[in-house]
N, C-alpha and C positions, 0 to 999 in steps of 0.2 A: 381339655376333657377328651376322653377316649370313647370309642364305640365298639360294641360287640354284636356281631350278626350270628344268629343261631341257625345253622344250616346242616345239622347232623342227620335229620330224619329223611326217610325215603319219600314221603308224600304219596302214599299208596292210593289215595283217592283220585290222584291224577292218572292212574292206570298206565297206559302205554307211554304217556308223555314223559314219565320218569323211569322208563326201563333202562335207558342208557345214560342218564344224566340226573344230577340232584335237582330238586324242585326249583332251587333258586336260579338255575340256568334255563328254565323254561322261558320262552320269549313272549313279551307283551309289547304290542305296538312297535315291533321291530328290534327290541333289545331285551336281554335277559333281565329278570327281576332283580338280580344282584346289581346290575348296572344302575337301575333306578335307585336302589338304596344307597349305593356309593355316591352317586351324583348328589342326592339330597344331603348326605352327611358331609361331603366335601364342601358344598355350597354353604353349609352352616358353619364351616370353619374347623371341622374335625378332620385331622390328618392321620391320627393314630387309630387304625381300625383293625380289629381281629375278627376272625371267623371261626366258629366252632364247627368242625367237620365230623363226618361219620361216613354215611353212604356216599360212594364214589368220590372219596376225598381227593383222589389223584387229579380230578378235574378242577379242583379249587385251589391248588397250590400254584406258586409262581405268579400270583396276581398282585403282589405288593402288599399283602395282608399278613398279619401275624396269625399263625394257625394254632388253635387249641383243638386237640383231637379227642373225641369221645369213642373209645374202643367198644363200648357197650351200647352204641347208638340204637341197635335193633331191639334192645331190652328195656331201654329207659325213656323217660319223657323229657320235656324241654328244660325243666329246672335242673335235672341231673346233668344235662349237657352244659348248662350255664356254670355249674360248679367247676367244670374243667377250666374256666377262665377266672378262677377265684383269685389268683395273684393280682390281676388287674382290679377286680372289684374290691379287694381289701385295701388298695392303695389310694384310690381317688374316685370321684364320681364317674360313672360310665353310662352312656346311652346304650340301651339294649334293644335290638330290633329283630323281630321274626324275619325269616328269609323269604316268606311267601306273601309279602305285602309290598305295596308301593305307596309313596307319599312324597310330598315336596319338602323343601328345606325349612319352610316356616314351622312345620311340626317339630323338627329337631331344634330349631332356635327357641321355640316356646319352652321346650324341656330344659334347654341350657339356661334360660333366663329364670326358670322356676327354682327357687332356693330351698324347696322342701326336701326332707330326708328321702322321700320316695314319691315319685310322680309318674302318672300314666296319662297318655293322650287318649282322647275319646272323640268320636264323631257325633256332633250335635244332631246332624241331619241323617241319622243312621237308616231311617225307614226308606229313604230314596234309594239307597244302595241295596238294602235287603229285599225290596220289592223287585229289583232286577234279578236277584238270585233265587228267590223262593216265592211260590204262590202265596203261602202263608208266612208273613214276616216273623212270626213267633217260632217257625219250624226249627230254625237253627240259632235263634237269639238266646242270649243269656241275660240274667238280671244285671242291672247297672243302676244302682240307686245312690243318690247324692244326699249328703247332709247340707244344711243351710250354709255352712262355712266352706263348701266346695270340696270337702274331703269325701271319700267313698264310704258309704254305709253298707253296701253289699255288692258282690260281683260273682258271676260264674254259676249261678244257680238257674234252674229251669223256671222261666217266668210263666205265670198263669194269665197275666194281662199285659197289654202294651204299656200301661202306666208303670210297670215295674222295670221298664227299660228306658232310662232317661238319657241314654247315649250308648254308643257301641265302642267297647274296648278295642283298640286297633292292633295291639301287639307291638307297640312302641313305647318304651318306658325308660326311666332313669333311676338307677340305684346310686346311693352314696355308701361309703364304707359302713356307716352305722346301720343303714337299712339292710345292707347285705348281711351284717352280723345277726340281724333279726331272722333272716331266712335260715342262716346256719343254726341258730338257736332252736327254731321250730323243727327243722329237719333232724336235729339231734334227739328229739323226743319221738321220732317215728321209727318204725321198723325199716329194714332195708327194702322190703317189698313195697311198703308205703311210699318211701322216698322215690323208688323207681317209677311208680305210677303217678306221682304228684305232678299235675300240670300247673301252669303259671297262674291262672285265675284262682285255682284252689289254694295256691300258696298265698296269693294276695288276700283271699278271704280269711285265711288263718291269721295273717298279719293284722287285718282289721279287727278280728275277734279278740286278739291278744291285747289290743289297745295300748301298745307300747310305741308304735310308730304309725302316725297318720299317713294315709295314702291320698295325696292331693291329685285331683282330676283336672287335667288341662284341656280345655275345649279346642277343637280343631275343625275348620270348615273347608279346608282345601281338598284337592284331588287326592284320593287314596282308594285302595281296594285290597281285598284279601283273596288270593287265588287258591282255592281248595279243590277245584275240579276243572275239567275241560269246559263245562258250562260257564263257570266263572270267567275263564279266560275269554270266551266269546263275548260275555256280557261287558267286559271291561276293555275289549279290543279297540273300540272306537271311543275317543274322548268326547265328553259332552261339550 
């Protein structure tokens, strides 16, 4: 199995921390976020890893990774960046990781061992992390509702109550060629502007709505976090 790390964006909410480097090179607990991701992927047995670059791409080359470059990184969202790695996604299952998160190898192993057409990891204990980041846990949360069979019923919308958030989507998922084909099919019915703006959770919701490919939710309870700001970096700098 291969892995693709999405690292094209600037990470503007990090402000001065990304003035001279891409977000994935911001250090957490003494090492870049990218190093955390590579360690987890390697420990799970994945040796073929690609990175989708854009902003400050020159700082991400010569790292033993296959590069897919998004020349329109400043105008597009994450799914458009992922399409730059289409040749891998069309060939075999691929773990896809955001570049502003950290996690351990058990999250990757869980995805590898899940034989669903499309699987996403989620944090069961999401409120513990969100209360570190926000006074109101619903401030930046998105809906994440499960069906009884463990597949997703809803993702990425604005929740009105905590009950609508049964877990936190982590930004770590696995596509198969068939589920990637579904992404391509959905995007073919959107305008270029809509494609450029479409984020990952919005795409997943469209897949759920289409009912052609179920999205299996894989629970994870290990160490992880999402770094969106300097405040997040401070919150996660000391391991519990």
